[in-house]
N, C-alpha and C positions, 0 to 999 in steps of 0.2 A: 402920521401917516400909514394908510393903508399898506400893507404888506404886496409882495409883487407874487403871481404865478411866475418861479424862475426854471428853464434849465438849460443845458448845454447841447450842445447840435456841431452837427456838416451838415451845407448842405448839400442838393443832385443835382446834375447836370440837367439845362435842358432839353436833353433828348432821354434821359432816365424821366422827365416831368412829364412829358412826350406820350411815353410808352404807358405808364401808370397813368396818365388822364385817360387813358381807352381804356381802361382796367377800373377804374371807380366809373366809367361813365354803365360798366357792363351790370358791375359792382348794385348800383342802386339803381338800373333797372327791375333788380330782382325783385323788390320788396323795398314799403317802407320801412319796413324795419334795420335794413340796412344802410347806416346813417357816413355817409362817403365824408371825406379830408378833401377839403377844399387842395385844391391843383397847386397853387401859389403857397399853401404852407407845408410843403413837403419836405422832409427832411429825414437825418438819421436820430438818434437823439443816442448819446453818453453818458447823459447824466438828469434825472430829473429831480428837483432840487426844492420842490414844492414851494409852501412860502418865507418870501425871503425879504428880510426889513431895504430898503432903499440905503443906507448905510451901509449893508454889509456888504452892495455890490462891489466899490472897491478891491475888497480883498478876493474876492470871488473872481474875478480877472484876473489880478493880481496870481491866485491861485494857478487859473487856466494856464497862464503866460507858462509858468515854470510845467504844467504837464505836459507842455508843447514843446519843451525844450530839445531834450532828444528821439521827435520825430521829423521825420522830412516827409514833403509831400508824396502819396500815392496815387497809385488806380486800386479802384473797385470795378467790382464787374455787379451789378445788378439785374434780377429777373423770377421770375417763380411768380406763385404763388401759395402762399402761407397759412397760417392761421392758429392765435393760443386761447385755450389749451392746446387743441386737436384738432383736423379736419372736420372731425366726427362731432365735435361740437363747439360752432367759432364760434367768438366773443368778438374775438380781434382780428382785423383779416389786414393782411401785408407784405408785400413786396421783398424780397431773402436777399441779402446782398454773397452771391455769389463763388464770388475771386475777391481777393483782399482783405480775406477774414481775421489774416492774422495781425497785417497793420491797424486795424479799425479796432481790431478785440487792443494792442500794447494800446491806442491814446488812451482809446474807455480806461483799463487801469492805470493810465497817469492822472487822468480826469478824477475817477471816484481814489485814489489813492492822497492823491494831495486837496481833496473835495474833504477828505474826512479829515484833517489836519486843522478843518477849521470850522468841524463837529456835526457835520455832514452822513449820513450811516451812510454805509458802506454795502455793495451791491455782493452779497452770499449764493446767489446762486449766477450758472453759466449763462454770460452776456450773451447773444441773439442778436448781430446790429441789422435793421430792418428799417422799411416805409411803414409804415401806417397808412394803411388806405378807407380803412373800414372800421368803425364798429357797429355791432349788432346786440341793437333792443326790441324785443319785443315780434323776434321773427316769424311773421309766419303764412313766408313761399312756400315755394316743394324746395327741399335740401336739393332735386337731381339739380338741380339747375344753378346753383352756386357750385357741387359739384363736377361739374359741365363745364365752369372755367376753374377748378383746383384742376385736373384734366390738360386743358387748352393750354394753362399758362405753366404746366414742369414741363422741362424745363424753362421758358425762354418764352418771348422773346429778351435778349437778355442788350443791356447796353451799361454803357461805361458813363463810371464821373472821374477829376481829376480831382484828389479832394487838397487841398490847396490854406484852410482854416480851419478853427475855431470859433463858436460862434454861441454868447451865452445870451440868451432872449429871456421877456421879459411875455407874459403870454396875459390879452386881455381877453373878455367873452363884452363881444355888442351886439345885443340882439338874440342872444347865442350861441354867434359865429365866433371864435376864437380868431382876434388878427395880434399876429409879434412885435416883435421892439426888441430893436437890438443894443444890446448894453455892452457889449462889449465884444471885438473881433482878433484872435491871434494867430498869424500867418504861420504857417505849418516850413 
């Protein structure tokens, strides 16, 4: 059987999706080289595992449960527009977590530690919690328009999400568009 592209994430509120949706429309209108994420796929990735065999998913879901044992549900506030590696050389555009960073970093560290026990590589740089909004490929537009959006969306609008569960997803591509399937859920 073919391996599954797998990642562990938390979903965001409908309000956060609505605010992000406005940003997605504006980003997509800048240039055809800005490839936006579908609104229904917005999430905050805690850990990307890559290709995983189906028979390994129960162990992964158990590791996520262990990671969640000491974490209670919590609130995050999202907002702003950021870029990796930076705003002068944007490749990935995202909405950041402005409040609740410590809690989501603690959750991510637990997930990272538990999945390392299964042989998955650990994160060696500071975790920056964010919702990926778009990726830039072959940008031919005016960089000033993108900079105007950075200015417009910093710092807000701000939107909240009550984080109550962690989800293990498989990612499939249907006609070049990602679609996600839930492999496991763990309540906080």
